[in-house]
N, C-alpha and C positions, 0 to 999 in steps of 0.2 A: 567589656560591656559598655563602658562609658563612650568609647569611640562609636559603637553601633548606635547608641542613643543620640549622640551628637549628629551623626550622619542622617538619621531619620528625622531629627528636628530640622536640620538644614533643608532636607527635601520638602518638608511641610511648609517651611517659611518661604521657599521659592515657588510654592504652588504645585509641586510635582507629587503625585500620589505614587505609592510604591508600585502599583500595577502599570503605570505609564512612564515610570522614570527611565530616562535614557542613560545607559550605563557608561557611555564614553563619548568624548568629543573627538571627531576625526577631522584633520585638516586636509583639504583637497586644494590643489593649486593649478592655475593655468601656467603653461610655458610662457616665457617672455614673448609677448606679441608686439609686432611693430604696427603702430598707428601713424598716419600722416596727419599732422596738426597744423592749424593756422596760427600765425603769430603776427604781431604788428609789423607791417612793412616788408614781410618776407613771403616767399612762396611756401606752400605747405612743406613742413619739415618732419622727419621721422623722430618719434620717441618710442621707447619701449614701456610696456605696461605688463605687470604681473599681478594677478589677483589671487587672493586666498579666501577660502570659505571655511570657517570653523563650524562643523556640522555635528549636532548631537545625534547619536546613533538612532537611525530610523527603524521603526517597527511597523509592520503592515497595518494600515488603517489608523495609525496614531500620529499625533502632531510631533514635529521635531523642529529645532531651531537652527537657523543659519545666520552667522555673524560674518559679514563680508569685510574685506579690507583690500587695499590696492596700493601699489607703488608705481610711480611713473618716473622714468629716468630720461633726462635730457642728454642727448649725445654731446660729445665734445664739439662737433661742428655747430649744433644748435646753440650751445652756450657761447661759442665764439661769435656767431651772428648776432645774438641778442646783446652781448657785451659791446660789439661794434656799433649797434644801434643806440647805445647809451643806457641800456638796462642792466641792473646788477642784482635784482631780487624779484621774486614772485610770491604771491599769496593768493588764496582763493579756495575754490571748491571744484570737485569733479563729480560727474554722475554717469553711470553706465547701467546697462541691464545685463542680466544673465538668464539663460533659458534653463528650465528644469524638466527632466524627463523622469517618469516613474513617481511623480508626486504632483499635488496641486497646491497652490496655483502653478501655472506653467512658466512663470518668470518671476524674477526678483530684481532688486536694485542694489547697486553699489554706489553709495553717495556719501560724501562727507567733505569737510574742509581741512585746510592745512594752513599754518601760520607763515609769516614772511620768512623767506630763506633764499640763499643763493640758488642759481640754476644748477642743481645736481640731481638729486632724487627727492621727490615729494611723496609723502605717505599719508594715508588717511584710513580710518576705520569707520564703517557704516553702522547703522542701527540693526539690532537683531530682528529677524523676520521669521514667521512661523509658516511651515508647510505641513501638509498631511501626506504621509507615505501611502502609495498605492499598493496593489498586490503584486506588482512586478518584482523581479529579482534584485533590481538595483536602482538607485537614484543617480542620475547623471546631471552634470552641469556644463554649460558652455558660455563663454563670454559673447556679448553682443557685438555687432559690427560698428557701433558708434559710441563715442565718449564725448560728452559736452562738458565744457569747463567755463566757469565764471571766474576770470583771473584779473589780477591787478599787477602791473609791472612797475617796478620802482625805477624812475628816471634819475640816475645818479647826479647829473649836472644840476637839476632843479630841486631834488628831494621830493618830488611829487609822485603820486601813484596814478598810473594810467589804466583805466578799466579796459578789459578785452574779453569778448565772448569767443572762445575757441571751440571749434568742432574738430574732432579727431575721428578719422575713418580707418577701419582695418585695412592695412596695405595689401594690395593684391600682389601675390608672389607666385612663383612657379618652382616647386610644388606649392600648393596653397598652405597657408598657416593653419595649424590645428587649434581652434579655440576651446577645445574640451578641457575641462579640469580633470586632473588625475590624482588619485584613482577615483573610479566610480565607487559608490558606497553601497554595500550589500544591505538589503532590507531583511531584517530578521523577523 
């Protein structure tokens, strides 16, 4: 009985009424996608990006919450090129959009910052966003074709941070990359 009371109290504190409470959070992920990114003094270079969406269970006509996160991995070749250019760390932020089908609005954002770190994998978590499920059978998500980054690269020889605005575009491949998140989420 105490557990049931505690759960009900927690739902009320978070603003969820029993009739619209979402029973579960489902994580849907994109496959690692290759984007071509600009870096100081280099031609566009490939990085891989995987995004995750923590989605509360959608119910027809009801709001649900999506909390996005993403990881970007610098390839060994990119790390070597940046190190050869004298850079040893990166910090900053990234922003991207994702499309939404079966709910409104029709798009959301993945945006956040990450602290200074070596060129390996950077990770960030964005702010929760609210969508309203439609009457369709499922909600689907797909990564957008562009990622913008506001970065700073640490110049090892001088100890200074060099600002850099990077644009990353989804690399054209054959067959084409699938930007859809898996799985789609069933609307109950």
